[in-house]
Biopython code that builds the backbone (N, CA, C, O; Angstrom):
import numpy as np
from Bio.PDB.StructureBuilder import StructureBuilder

atoms = [
    (1, "MET", "N", (69.745, -4.809, -48.386)),
    (1, "MET", "CA", (69.029, -3.605, -48.045)),
    (1, "MET", "C", (68.912, -2.744, -49.299)),
    (1, "MET", "O", (69.888, -2.547, -50.023)),
    (2, "HIS", "N", (67.732, -2.244, -49.542)),
    (2, "HIS", "CA", (67.482, -1.382, -50.693)),
    (2, "HIS", "C", (68.288, -0.094, -50.547)),
    (2, "HIS", "O", (68.358, 0.477, -49.459)),
    (3, "GLU", "N", (68.896, 0.362, -51.640)),
    (3, "GLU", "CA", (69.760, 1.545, -51.609)),
    (3, "GLU", "C", (69.039, 2.778, -51.064)),
    (3, "GLU", "O", (69.600, 3.516, -50.253)),
    (4, "ALA", "N", (67.805, 3.003, -51.504)),
    (4, "ALA", "CA", (67.065, 4.177, -51.030)),
    (4, "ALA", "C", (66.811, 4.081, -49.530)),
    (4, "ALA", "O", (66.842, 5.089, -48.825)),
    (5, "PHE", "N", (66.564, 2.881, -49.050)),
    (5, "PHE", "CA", (66.352, 2.647, -47.615)),
    (5, "PHE", "C", (67.618, 2.972, -46.841)),
    (5, "PHE", "O", (67.562, 3.607, -45.788)),
    (6, "ALA", "N", (68.744, 2.544, -47.353)),
    (6, "ALA", "CA", (70.028, 2.760, -46.678)),
    (6, "ALA", "C", (70.367, 4.246, -46.582)),
    (6, "ALA", "O", (71.115, 4.648, -45.690)),
    (7, "GLN", "N", (69.834, 5.060, -47.480)),
    (7, "GLN", "CA", (70.125, 6.495, -47.479)),
    (7, "GLN", "C", (69.331, 7.253, -46.412)),
    (7, "GLN", "O", (69.664, 8.393, -46.086)),
    (8, "LEU", "N", (68.298, 6.634, -45.876)),
    (8, "LEU", "CA", (67.485, 7.309, -44.863)),
    (8, "LEU", "C", (68.241, 7.407, -43.544)),
    (8, "LEU", "O", (69.078, 6.555, -43.246)),
    (9, "PRO", "N", (67.955, 8.434, -42.754)),
    (9, "PRO", "CA", (68.542, 8.476, -41.414)),
    (9, "PRO", "C", (68.116, 7.231, -40.636)),
    (9, "PRO", "O", (67.001, 6.740, -40.814)),
    (10, "GLU", "N", (68.976, 6.731, -39.795)),
    (10, "GLU", "CA", (68.707, 5.469, -39.100)),
    (10, "GLU", "C", (67.389, 5.485, -38.335)),
    (10, "GLU", "O", (66.699, 4.466, -38.290)),
    (11, "ASP", "N", (67.021, 6.614, -37.733)),
    (11, "ASP", "CA", (65.771, 6.665, -36.974)),
    (11, "ASP", "C", (64.535, 6.759, -37.864)),
    (11, "ASP", "O", (63.419, 6.776, -37.347)),
    (12, "SER", "N", (64.698, 6.820, -39.183)),
    (12, "SER", "CA", (63.572, 6.866, -40.119)),
    (12, "SER", "C", (63.392, 5.560, -40.877)),
    (12, "SER", "O", (62.472, 5.433, -41.685)),
    (13, "ARG", "N", (64.242, 4.610, -40.628)),
    (13, "ARG", "CA", (64.194, 3.370, -41.392)),
    (13, "ARG", "C", (63.045, 2.468, -40.949)),
    (13, "ARG", "O", (62.670, 2.425, -39.778)),
    (14, "ALA", "N", (62.511, 1.761, -41.918)),
    (14, "ALA", "CA", (61.398, 0.858, -41.663)),
    (14, "ALA", "C", (61.884, -0.439, -41.029)),
    (14, "ALA", "O", (63.045, -0.822, -41.174)),
    (15, "PHE", "N", (60.997, -1.091, -40.342)),
    (15, "PHE", "CA", (61.279, -2.384, -39.741)),
    (15, "PHE", "C", (61.451, -3.416, -40.850)),
    (15, "PHE", "O", (60.676, -3.418, -41.806)),
    (16, "ASP", "N", (62.424, -4.272, -40.746)),
    (16, "ASP", "CA", (62.680, -5.300, -41.757)),
    (16, "ASP", "C", (61.994, -6.598, -41.329)),
    (16, "ASP", "O", (62.562, -7.408, -40.597)),
    (17, "TRP", "N", (60.776, -6.771, -41.795)),
    (17, "TRP", "CA", (59.954, -7.914, -41.394)),
    (17, "TRP", "C", (60.580, -9.244, -41.798)),
    (17, "TRP", "O", (60.589, -10.193, -41.015)),
    (18, "GLN", "N", (61.098, -9.312, -43.010)),
    (18, "GLN", "CA", (61.640, -10.584, -43.489)),
    (18, "GLN", "C", (62.870, -11.006, -42.701)),
    (18, "GLN", "O", (63.067, -12.197, -42.462)),
    (19, "ALA", "N", (63.693, -10.061, -42.299)),
    (19, "ALA", "CA", (64.869, -10.391, -41.493)),
    (19, "ALA", "C", (64.453, -10.806, -40.086)),
    (19, "ALA", "O", (65.085, -11.679, -39.490)),
    (20, "ALA", "N", (63.403, -10.197, -39.549)),
    (20, "ALA", "CA", (62.964, -10.490, -38.189)),
    (20, "ALA", "C", (62.175, -11.791, -38.091)),
    (20, "ALA", "O", (62.176, -12.435, -37.042)),
    (21, "PHE", "N", (61.505, -12.185, -39.171)),
    (21, "PHE", "CA", (60.651, -13.380, -39.142)),
    (21, "PHE", "C", (60.936, -14.291, -40.334)),
    (21, "PHE", "O", (60.026, -14.568, -41.116)),
    (22, "PRO", "N", (62.166, -14.761, -40.493)),
    (22, "PRO", "CA", (62.484, -15.584, -41.669)),
    (22, "PRO", "C", (61.653, -16.858, -41.750)),
    (22, "PRO", "O", (61.334, -17.317, -42.847)),
    (23, "GLU", "N", (61.301, -17.430, -40.611)),
    (23, "GLU", "CA", (60.515, -18.661, -40.627)),
    (23, "GLU", "C", (59.110, -18.424, -41.160)),
    (23, "GLU", "O", (58.538, -19.307, -41.800)),
    (24, "VAL", "N", (58.542, -17.248, -40.910)),
    (24, "VAL", "CA", (57.210, -16.908, -41.419)),
    (24, "VAL", "C", (57.257, -16.762, -42.938)),
    (24, "VAL", "O", (56.373, -17.256, -43.638)),
    (25, "PHE", "N", (58.278, -16.088, -43.445)),
    (25, "PHE", "CA", (58.365, -15.864, -44.884)),
    (25, "PHE", "C", (58.812, -17.110, -45.634)),
    (25, "PHE", "O", (58.572, -17.225, -46.836)),
    (26, "ALA", "N", (59.456, -18.042, -44.945)),
    (26, "ALA", "CA", (59.774, -19.329, -45.563)),
    (26, "ALA", "C", (58.483, -20.091, -45.871)),
    (26, "ALA", "O", (58.450, -20.938, -46.763)),
    (27, "ARG", "N", (57.419, -19.779, -45.118)),
    (27, "ARG", "CA", (56.102, -20.407, -45.336)),
    (27, "ARG", "C", (55.203, -19.533, -46.202)),
    (27, "ARG", "O", (54.043, -19.882, -46.417)),
    (28, "GLY", "N", (55.708, -18.400, -46.708)),
    (28, "GLY", "CA", (54.924, -17.569, -47.616)),
    (28, "GLY", "C", (54.430, -16.266, -47.039)),
    (28, "GLY", "O", (53.935, -15.430, -47.796)),
    (29, "GLY", "N", (54.535, -16.043, -45.747)),
    (29, "GLY", "CA", (54.095, -14.795, -45.128)),
    (29, "GLY", "C", (53.131, -15.036, -43.991)),
    (29, "GLY", "O", (52.883, -16.174, -43.593)),
    (30, "PHE", "N", (52.596, -13.955, -43.478)),
    (30, "PHE", "CA", (51.669, -14.020, -42.349)),
    (30, "PHE", "C", (50.276, -14.397, -42.822)),
    (30, "PHE", "O", (49.857, -14.002, -43.910)),
    (31, "ASP", "N", (49.556, -15.161, -42.007)),
    (31, "ASP", "CA", (48.169, -15.502, -42.314)),
    (31, "ASP", "C", (47.256, -14.296, -42.121)),
    (31, "ASP", "O", (46.272, -14.133, -42.843)),
    (32, "VAL", "N", (47.584, -13.457, -41.148)),
    (32, "VAL", "CA", (46.768, -12.293, -40.820)),
    (32, "VAL", "C", (47.684, -11.116, -40.504)),
    (32, "VAL", "O", (48.689, -11.267, -39.810)),
    (33, "VAL", "N", (47.330, -9.953, -41.016)),
    (33, "VAL", "CA", (47.992, -8.704, -40.658)),
    (33, "VAL", "C", (46.886, -7.758, -40.190)),
    (33, "VAL", "O", (45.968, -7.435, -40.944)),
    (34, "ILE", "N", (46.989, -7.322, -38.935)),
    (34, "ILE", "CA", (46.000, -6.429, -38.337)),
    (34, "ILE", "C", (46.740, -5.191, -37.835)),
    (34, "ILE", "O", (47.826, -5.295, -37.266)),
    (35, "GLY", "N", (46.149, -4.033, -38.050)),
    (35, "GLY", "CA", (46.842, -2.848, -37.563)),
    (35, "GLY", "C", (46.017, -1.585, -37.583)),
    (35, "GLY", "O", (44.893, -1.542, -38.081)),
    (36, "ASN", "N", (46.617, -0.571, -37.025)),
    (36, "ASN", "CA", (46.063, 0.774, -37.011)),
    (36, "ASN", "C", (47.192, 1.701, -37.458)),
    (36, "ASN", "O", (47.873, 2.300, -36.625)),
    (37, "PRO", "N", (47.392, 1.819, -38.783)),
    (37, "PRO", "CA", (48.510, 2.614, -39.288)),
    (37, "PRO", "C", (48.463, 4.054, -38.806)),
    (37, "PRO", "O", (47.392, 4.587, -38.517)),
    (38, "PRO", "N", (49.623, 4.674, -38.721)),
    (38, "PRO", "CA", (49.651, 6.080, -38.307)),
    (38, "PRO", "C", (49.099, 6.975, -39.409)),
    (38, "PRO", "O", (49.213, 6.675, -40.598)),
    (39, "TYR", "N", (48.507, 8.065, -38.988)),
    (39, "TYR", "CA", (48.016, 9.065, -39.918)),
    (39, "TYR", "C", (49.029, 10.199, -39.930)),
    (39, "TYR", "O", (49.040, 11.049, -39.039)),
    (40, "VAL", "N", (49.868, 10.201, -40.935)),
    (40, "VAL", "CA", (50.885, 11.234, -41.081)),
    (40, "VAL", "C", (50.644, 11.884, -42.433)),
    (40, "VAL", "O", (50.733, 11.232, -43.473)),
    (41, "ARG", "N", (50.343, 13.152, -42.408)),
    (41, "ARG", "CA", (50.048, 13.878, -43.645)),
    (41, "ARG", "C", (51.276, 13.912, -44.542)),
    (41, "ARG", "O", (52.413, 13.909, -44.070)),
    (42, "GLN", "N", (51.028, 13.943, -45.823)),
    (42, "GLN", "CA", (52.099, 13.888, -46.812)),
    (42, "GLN", "C", (53.093, 15.035, -46.676)),
    (42, "GLN", "O", (54.254, 14.886, -47.059)),
    (43, "GLU", "N", (52.669, 16.168, -46.143)),
    (43, "GLU", "CA", (53.586, 17.292, -45.982)),
    (43, "GLU", "C", (54.746, 16.954, -45.041)),
    (43, "GLU", "O", (55.831, 17.524, -45.156)),
    (44, "ALA", "N", (54.514, 16.039, -44.124)),
    (44, "ALA", "CA", (55.558, 15.655, -43.162)),
    (44, "ALA", "C", (56.459, 14.546, -43.691)),
    (44, "ALA", "O", (57.398, 14.139, -43.006)),
    (45, "LEU", "N", (56.193, 14.055, -44.883)),
    (45, "LEU", "CA", (56.941, 12.914, -45.427)),
    (45, "LEU", "C", (58.072, 13.322, -46.360)),
    (45, "LEU", "O", (58.691, 12.460, -46.983)),
    (46, "GLY", "N", (58.353, 14.602, -46.469)),
    (46, "GLY", "CA", (59.330, 15.113, -47.433)),
    (46, "GLY", "C", (60.591, 14.284, -47.584)),
    (46, "GLY", "O", (60.887, 13.854, -48.698)),
    (47, "PRO", "N", (61.362, 14.031, -46.511)),
    (47, "PRO", "CA", (62.606, 13.277, -46.656)),
    (47, "PRO", "C", (62.399, 11.821, -47.068)),
    (47, "PRO", "O", (63.309, 11.191, -47.607)),
    (48, "LEU", "N", (61.202, 11.284, -46.815)),
    (48, "LEU", "CA", (60.925, 9.884, -47.150)),
    (48, "LEU", "C", (60.401, 9.692, -48.566)),
    (48, "LEU", "O", (60.401, 8.572, -49.078)),
    (49, "LYS", "N", (59.957, 10.765, -49.203)),
    (49, "LYS", "CA", (59.283, 10.636, -50.497)),
    (49, "LYS", "C", (60.125, 9.965, -51.580)),
    (49, "LYS", "O", (59.573, 9.162, -52.332)),
    (50, "PRO", "N", (61.421, 10.239, -51.709)),
    (50, "PRO", "CA", (62.193, 9.508, -52.726)),
    (50, "PRO", "C", (62.194, 7.994, -52.476)),
    (50, "PRO", "O", (62.077, 7.207, -53.415)),
    (51, "TYR", "N", (62.324, 7.600, -51.230)),
    (51, "TYR", "CA", (62.278, 6.169, -50.882)),
    (51, "TYR", "C", (60.902, 5.595, -51.197)),
    (51, "TYR", "O", (60.803, 4.534, -51.812)),
    (52, "LEU", "N", (59.845, 6.277, -50.785)),
    (52, "LEU", "CA", (58.487, 5.791, -51.032)),
    (52, "LEU", "C", (58.207, 5.678, -52.528)),
    (52, "LEU", "O", (57.606, 4.700, -52.972)),
    (53, "ALA", "N", (58.633, 6.658, -53.300)),
    (53, "ALA", "CA", (58.414, 6.646, -54.749)),
    (53, "ALA", "C", (59.122, 5.470, -55.407)),
    (53, "ALA", "O", (58.597, 4.869, -56.344)),
    (54, "GLN", "N", (60.302, 5.146, -54.921)),
    (54, "GLN", "CA", (61.095, 4.067, -55.497)),
    (54, "GLN", "C", (60.584, 2.682, -55.107)),
    (54, "GLN", "O", (60.727, 1.725, -55.868)),
    (55, "CYS", "N", (59.996, 2.580, -53.932)),
    (55, "CYS", "CA", (59.708, 1.262, -53.366)),
    (55, "CYS", "C", (58.238, 0.869, -53.305)),
    (55, "CYS", "O", (57.929, -0.280, -52.990)),
    (56, "TYR", "N", (57.333, 1.781, -53.596)),
    (56, "TYR", "CA", (55.909, 1.472, -53.438)),
    (56, "TYR", "C", (55.134, 1.757, -54.715)),
    (56, "TYR", "O", (55.171, 2.874, -55.232)),
    (57, "ALA", "N", (54.438, 0.756, -55.222)),
    (57, "ALA", "CA", (53.587, 0.919, -56.403)),
    (57, "ALA", "C", (52.425, 1.860, -56.100)),
    (57, "ALA", "O", (51.881, 2.486, -57.009)),
    (58, "SER", "N", (52.044, 1.965, -54.831)),
    (58, "SER", "CA", (50.926, 2.820, -54.431)),
    (58, "SER", "C", (51.344, 4.262, -54.200)),
    (58, "SER", "O", (50.541, 5.063, -53.723)),
    (59, "TYR", "N", (52.582, 4.609, -54.529)),
    (59, "TYR", "CA", (53.088, 5.958, -54.263)),
    (59, "TYR", "C", (52.283, 7.028, -54.990)),
    (59, "TYR", "O", (51.960, 6.908, -56.172)),
    (60, "SER", "N", (51.978, 8.061, -54.245)),
    (60, "SER", "CA", (51.440, 9.308, -54.782)),
    (60, "SER", "C", (52.075, 10.405, -53.951)),
    (60, "SER", "O", (52.130, 10.291, -52.726)),
    (61, "GLY", "N", (52.546, 11.440, -54.570)),
    (61, "GLY", "CA", (53.227, 12.513, -53.863)),
    (61, "GLY", "C", (52.386, 13.212, -52.820)),
    (61, "GLY", "O", (52.919, 13.938, -51.980)),
    (62, "VAL", "N", (51.075, 13.005, -52.857)),
    (62, "VAL", "CA", (50.192, 13.660, -51.888)),
    (62, "VAL", "C", (49.450, 12.668, -50.990)),
    (62, "VAL", "O", (48.480, 13.039, -50.328)),
    (63, "ALA", "N", (49.898, 11.413, -50.964)),
    (63, "ALA", "CA", (49.249, 10.389, -50.137)),
    (63, "ALA", "C", (49.757, 10.441, -48.697)),
    (63, "ALA", "O", (50.932, 10.714, -48.452)),
    (64, "ASP", "N", (48.870, 10.182, -47.764)),
    (64, "ASP", "CA", (49.251, 10.060, -46.363)),
    (64, "ASP", "C", (50.016, 8.760, -46.153)),
    (64, "ASP", "O", (49.954, 7.855, -46.985)),
    (65, "LEU", "N", (50.727, 8.671, -45.054)),
    (65, "LEU", "CA", (51.579, 7.527, -44.765)),
    (65, "LEU", "C", (50.822, 6.206, -44.718)),
    (65, "LEU", "O", (51.379, 5.173, -45.089)),
    (66, "TYR", "N", (49.568, 6.211, -44.271)),
    (66, "TYR", "CA", (48.842, 4.954, -44.135)),
    (66, "TYR", "C", (48.692, 4.214, -45.463)),
    (66, "TYR", "O", (48.530, 2.994, -45.460)),
    (67, "VAL", "N", (48.740, 4.910, -46.588)),
    (67, "VAL", "CA", (48.639, 4.267, -47.905)),
    (67, "VAL", "C", (49.749, 3.231, -48.064)),
    (67, "VAL", "O", (49.511, 2.139, -48.580)),
    (68, "TYR", "N", (50.943, 3.564, -47.629)),
    (68, "TYR", "CA", (52.090, 2.661, -47.780)),
    (68, "TYR", "C", (52.014, 1.498, -46.791)),
    (68, "TYR", "O", (52.554, 0.421, -47.044)),
    (69, "PHE", "N", (51.345, 1.725, -45.674)),
    (69, "PHE", "CA", (51.113, 0.625, -44.737)),
    (69, "PHE", "C", (50.199, -0.423, -45.369)),
    (69, "PHE", "O", (50.371, -1.619, -45.137)),
    (70, "TYR", "N", (49.235, 0.024, -46.162)),
    (70, "TYR", "CA", (48.381, -0.927, -46.883)),
    (70, "TYR", "C", (49.221, -1.811, -47.806)),
    (70, "TYR", "O", (49.106, -3.036, -47.778)),
    (71, "GLU", "N", (50.050, -1.189, -48.607)),
    (71, "GLU", "CA", (50.858, -1.981, -49.537)),
    (71, "GLU", "C", (51.804, -2.908, -48.787)),
    (71, "GLU", "O", (51.940, -4.078, -49.147)),
    (72, "ARG", "N", (52.458, -2.398, -47.749)),
    (72, "ARG", "CA", (53.363, -3.246, -46.965)),
    (72, "ARG", "C", (52.585, -4.413, -46.364)),
    (72, "ARG", "O", (53.069, -5.545, -46.372)),
    (73, "GLY", "N", (51.401, -4.155, -45.848)),
    (73, "GLY", "CA", (50.574, -5.224, -45.287)),
    (73, "GLY", "C", (50.271, -6.304, -46.304)),
    (73, "GLY", "O", (50.354, -7.492, -45.991)),
    (74, "LEU", "N", (49.918, -5.906, -47.522)),
    (74, "LEU", "CA", (49.675, -6.888, -48.580)),
    (74, "LEU", "C", (50.916, -7.729, -48.849)),
    (74, "LEU", "O", (50.828, -8.938, -49.061)),
    (75, "ASN", "N", (52.076, -7.071, -48.836)),
    (75, "ASN", "CA", (53.323, -7.780, -49.112)),
    (75, "ASN", "C", (53.737, -8.721, -47.986)),
    (75, "ASN", "O", (54.538, -9.629, -48.204)),
    (76, "LEU", "N", (53.208, -8.517, -46.804)),
    (76, "LEU", "CA", (53.531, -9.379, -45.670)),
    (76, "LEU", "C", (52.651, -10.624, -45.609)),
    (76, "LEU", "O", (52.958, -11.572, -44.887)),
    (77, "LEU", "N", (51.559, -10.618, -46.369)),
    (77, "LEU", "CA", (50.589, -11.706, -46.302)),
    (77, "LEU", "C", (51.019, -12.948, -47.067)),
    (77, "LEU", "O", (51.652, -12.874, -48.120)),
    (78, "ALA", "N", (50.653, -14.088, -46.499)),
    (78, "ALA", "CA", (50.744, -15.351, -47.213)),
    (78, "ALA", "C", (49.611, -15.381, -48.239)),
    (78, "ALA", "O", (48.647, -14.626, -48.112)),
    (79, "PRO", "N", (49.715, -16.239, -49.248)),
    (79, "PRO", "CA", (48.583, -16.384, -50.171)),
    (79, "PRO", "C", (47.306, -16.693, -49.382)),
    (79, "PRO", "O", (47.320, -17.532, -48.481)),
    (80, "HIS", "N", (46.233, -16.034, -49.710)),
    (80, "HIS", "CA", (44.935, -16.188, -49.059)),
    (80, "HIS", "C", (44.924, -15.633, -47.641)),
    (80, "HIS", "O", (44.007, -15.925, -46.874)),
    (81, "GLY", "N", (45.926, -14.839, -47.281)),
    (81, "GLY", "CA", (45.949, -14.203, -45.970)),
    (81, "GLY", "C", (44.937, -13.070, -45.899)),
    (81, "GLY", "O", (44.385, -12.654, -46.917)),
    (82, "LYS", "N", (44.700, -12.578, -44.697)),
    (82, "LYS", "CA", (43.725, -11.509, -44.454)),
    (82, "LYS", "C", (44.431, -10.280, -43.908)),
    (82, "LYS", "O", (45.300, -10.379, -43.041)),
    (83, "LEU", "N", (44.049, -9.122, -44.425)),
    (83, "LEU", "CA", (44.581, -7.836, -43.987)),
    (83, "LEU", "C", (43.425, -7.020, -43.432)),
    (83, "LEU", "O", (42.398, -6.869, -44.094)),
    (84, "SER", "N", (43.583, -6.495, -42.228)),
    (84, "SER", "CA", (42.539, -5.681, -41.616)),
    (84, "SER", "C", (43.178, -4.499, -40.918)),
    (84, "SER", "O", (43.952, -4.665, -39.975)),
    (85, "TYR", "N", (42.846, -3.294, -41.389)),
    (85, "TYR", "CA", (43.372, -2.063, -40.813)),
    (85, "TYR", "C", (42.230, -1.140, -40.418)),
    (85, "TYR", "O", (41.158, -1.156, -41.024)),
    (86, "ILE", "N", (42.474, -0.351, -39.410)),
    (86, "ILE", "CA", (41.568, 0.723, -39.026)),
    (86, "ILE", "C", (42.080, 1.975, -39.725)),
    (86, "ILE", "O", (43.098, 2.539, -39.323)),
    (87, "VAL", "N", (41.389, 2.407, -40.756)),
    (87, "VAL", "CA", (41.812, 3.602, -41.484)),
    (87, "VAL", "C", (40.591, 4.333, -42.023)),
    (87, "VAL", "O", (39.485, 3.794, -42.079)),
    (88, "THR", "N", (40.828, 5.560, -42.412)),
    (88, "THR", "CA", (39.807, 6.339, -43.087)),
    (88, "THR", "C", (39.537, 5.721, -44.462)),
    (88, "THR", "O", (40.392, 5.015, -44.996)),
    (89, "ASN", "N", (38.383, 5.975, -45.027)),
    (89, "ASN", "CA", (38.090, 5.441, -46.360)),
    (89, "ASN", "C", (38.366, 6.467, -47.455)),
    (89, "ASN", "O", (37.958, 6.269, -48.599)),
    (90, "LYS", "N", (39.046, 7.547, -47.128)),
    (90, "LYS", "CA", (39.304, 8.598, -48.114)),
    (90, "LYS", "C", (40.081, 8.083, -49.326)),
    (90, "LYS", "O", (39.869, 8.567, -50.438)),
    (91, "TRP", "N", (40.967, 7.121, -49.135)),
    (91, "TRP", "CA", (41.755, 6.578, -50.242)),
    (91, "TRP", "C", (40.862, 5.950, -51.314)),
    (91, "TRP", "O", (41.298, 5.763, -52.450)),
    (92, "MET", "N", (39.621, 5.625, -50.960)),
    (92, "MET", "CA", (38.715, 5.002, -51.918)),
    (92, "MET", "C", (38.137, 6.013, -52.916)),
    (92, "MET", "O", (37.596, 5.620, -53.949)),
    (93, "ARG", "N", (38.249, 7.312, -52.613)),
    (93, "ARG", "CA", (37.680, 8.311, -53.520)),
    (93, "ARG", "C", (38.647, 9.432, -53.893)),
    (93, "ARG", "O", (38.434, 10.130, -54.885)),
    (94, "ALA", "N", (39.698, 9.607, -53.112)),
    (94, "ALA", "CA", (40.645, 10.699, -53.369)),
    (94, "ALA", "C", (41.575, 10.343, -54.529)),
    (94, "ALA", "O", (41.838, 9.169, -54.791)),
    (95, "GLY", "N", (42.060, 11.358, -55.209)),
    (95, "GLY", "CA", (42.987, 11.148, -56.319)),
    (95, "GLY", "C", (44.249, 10.413, -55.895)),
    (95, "GLY", "O", (44.758, 9.574, -56.638)),
    (96, "TYR", "N", (44.760, 10.723, -54.698)),
    (96, "TYR", "CA", (45.993, 10.059, -54.257)),
    (96, "TYR", "C", (45.790, 8.569, -54.006)),
    (96, "TYR", "O", (46.764, 7.821, -53.911)),
    (97, "GLY", "N", (44.536, 8.127, -53.897)),
    (97, "GLY", "CA", (44.254, 6.712, -53.671)),
    (97, "GLY", "C", (44.240, 5.876, -54.941)),
    (97, "GLY", "O", (44.179, 4.648, -54.873)),
    (98, "GLU", "N", (44.295, 6.524, -56.097)),
    (98, "GLU", "CA", (44.261, 5.798, -57.380)),
    (98, "GLU", "C", (45.306, 4.688, -57.464)),
    (98, "GLU", "O", (44.943, 3.560, -57.796)),
    (99, "PRO", "N", (46.585, 4.946, -57.181)),
    (99, "PRO", "CA", (47.562, 3.852, -57.252)),
    (99, "PRO", "C", (47.265, 2.719, -56.259)),
    (99, "PRO", "O", (47.502, 1.549, -56.563)),
    (100, "LEU", "N", (46.757, 3.061, -55.091)),
    (100, "LEU", "CA", (46.421, 2.029, -54.106)),
    (100, "LEU", "C", (45.201, 1.229, -54.562)),
    (100, "LEU", "O", (45.173, 0.008, -54.410)),
    (101, "ARG", "N", (44.208, 1.895, -55.110)),
    (101, "ARG", "CA", (43.036, 1.173, -55.627)),
    (101, "ARG", "C", (43.440, 0.218, -56.744)),
    (101, "ARG", "O", (42.948, -0.909, -56.813)),
    (102, "ARG", "N", (44.336, 0.668, -57.615)),
    (102, "ARG", "CA", (44.825, -0.185, -58.695)),
    (102, "ARG", "C", (45.564, -1.399, -58.116)),
    (102, "ARG", "O", (45.382, -2.525, -58.578)),
    (103, "LEU", "N", (46.394, -1.155, -57.107)),
    (103, "LEU", "CA", (47.132, -2.244, -56.466)),
    (103, "LEU", "C", (46.176, -3.279, -55.884)),
    (103, "LEU", "O", (46.370, -4.481, -56.063)),
    (104, "PHE", "N", (45.142, -2.807, -55.187)),
    (104, "PHE", "CA", (44.160, -3.735, -54.632)),
    (104, "PHE", "C", (43.452, -4.507, -55.733)),
    (104, "PHE", "O", (43.229, -5.709, -55.591)),
    (105, "SER", "N", (43.094, -3.849, -56.821)),
    (105, "SER", "CA", (42.371, -4.543, -57.892)),
    (105, "SER", "C", (43.234, -5.624, -58.535)),
    (105, "SER", "O", (42.712, -6.615, -59.048)),
    (106, "GLU", "N", (44.543, -5.438, -58.509)),
    (106, "GLU", "CA", (45.470, -6.408, -59.116)),
    (106, "GLU", "C", (45.917, -7.498, -58.150)),
    (106, "GLU", "O", (46.205, -8.615, -58.581)),
    (107, "GLN", "N", (45.981, -7.201, -56.853)),
    (107, "GLN", "CA", (46.617, -8.133, -55.912)),
    (107, "GLN", "C", (45.746, -8.597, -54.762)),
    (107, "GLN", "O", (46.189, -9.426, -53.967)),
    (108, "ALA", "N", (44.533, -8.102, -54.641)),
    (108, "ALA", "CA", (43.743, -8.439, -53.463)),
    (108, "ALA", "C", (42.258, -8.497, -53.806)),
    (108, "ALA", "O", (41.836, -8.173, -54.916)),
    (109, "ARG", "N", (41.498, -8.915, -52.830)),
    (109, "ARG", "CA", (40.050, -8.940, -52.954)),
    (109, "ARG", "C", (39.492, -8.270, -51.707)),
    (109, "ARG", "O", (39.746, -8.720, -50.590)),
    (110, "LEU", "N", (38.732, -7.196, -51.896)),
    (110, "LEU", "CA", (38.156, -6.465, -50.765)),
    (110, "LEU", "C", (36.888, -7.157, -50.295)),
    (110, "LEU", "O", (36.084, -7.631, -51.097)),
    (111, "GLU", "N", (36.727, -7.203, -48.993)),
    (111, "GLU", "CA", (35.493, -7.769, -48.404)),
    (111, "GLU", "C", (34.778, -6.689, -47.626)),
    (111, "GLU", "O", (33.720, -6.940, -47.049)),
]
sb = StructureBuilder()
sb.init_structure("model")
sb.init_model(0)
sb.init_chain("A")
sb.init_seg("    ")
for serial, (resi, resn, name, xyz) in enumerate(atoms, 1):
    if name == "N":
        sb.init_residue(resn, " ", resi, " ")
    sb.init_atom(name, np.array(xyz, "f"), 0.0, 1.0, " ", f" {name:<3s}", serial, name[0])
structure = sb.get_structure()
């Protein structure tokens, strides 16, 4: 368990996908990740921000929570897997989306 994760209150901890689905990750990850991430404004993320900053390349101090769901989704995918989320497109033009756009340009292909 990541140290920053362990410091969070138990009711704020993220789901551990790899521990829950070891057989999926033994094969490289999920073929498809589909979701509708929560829209939580960055002002409500105060206690989580140190963890997010330490653990996510897409971190921006003013990014909404769904940005980190994008990165987590990419990390859950098998090679050539597909990620599909219902989200606003604001991350494509807002300053806080810069780290996420960079992550996509390095690790994914948008369709």
